[in-house]
N, C-alpha and C positions, 0 to 999 in steps of 0.2 A: 060551602060553609062559610061564617061572616066573621070579622076579627072578633068580635064579642062572643061569637060561639066557641071560637077556638080560645080564646083565654078563660074563657068560664073554664072550659074542660082540662088546662093546665092548672089553674089556680084547686080547681077541687082534685086534681091527684097528686099537689103536689109534697103534703106532709107524708105522700106513702110513696112517693116515686124511688127513691134512691133504696129504697128496701125492697121493690119491685121487680127494680131494674139494674140492682148494685152488679151483678153479673157481668151482665152484658156492657154496659158501663163502663165496669171496670178493664174489661178486656180489650174494649175498642178504644177508651181513651188515654189506656198504658201504650197502646199500637199507633194512635197521634202522638204522644209526645216521642216518642222515641225515633218516629219517621221524621217527625218536623227537625228535630235539635234545634229548639229554639234557644238563642243566646239569653242569657240571665241582661245582659244589658238592651236584650227588645223589648218594646212595646205590646203588649197581644191585644187585639180585639177579637171577644168572642160574639157573634152573633147566636142569639138561642142559647146562649149558656146554661137555661136551664135553673138547676139546685146549684152551681158553681164546682160541680165535682174536677172539671177540668184546672179551674182555676186553682183551688185549692192543691191539685197535684203539684202543678207548680211554684206554691207559696210554699209549700213542705221542702221540695227542695232547696228555690230561693226565695227565702223572702223578701228580699229587697222586687222581684220583678214587679214591672209595673204595666197592667192589667185593667181591662173596662171587659163587663160583659154586659151585654143588653140580652134582655126575653119582655116578650109580650108578656108573664105571668107575672105580676106584681107577687103574689105567693112565692113562686118559684124562686123569684131574685131576692125575698125577704130570705131565704134559705141559707140561699148561696150567700149573702153579702156575712151570715153569724157563722155560716164553715169560715169561710177568712179572714174572717176576726177572733177566733176562736186560734188561728195559729200561730 
């Protein structure tokens, strides 16, 4: 599979990704957040951040958390940016 094809597939599912996978994403990211115990002073790099649900969880608890999310899908990143700026 090519990079362009992967990007296209994730761009196509971006609008419905959170709704479709909400329970799975919520459970796994909640586990990750608790397991990782990320200090509020840490800088976080989330590779393949998708729609930014993990970033949203961290920012909700600590609005000053420094983080960067990267993803192959520009549409997923746009949703992530909206989520994090709305918090």
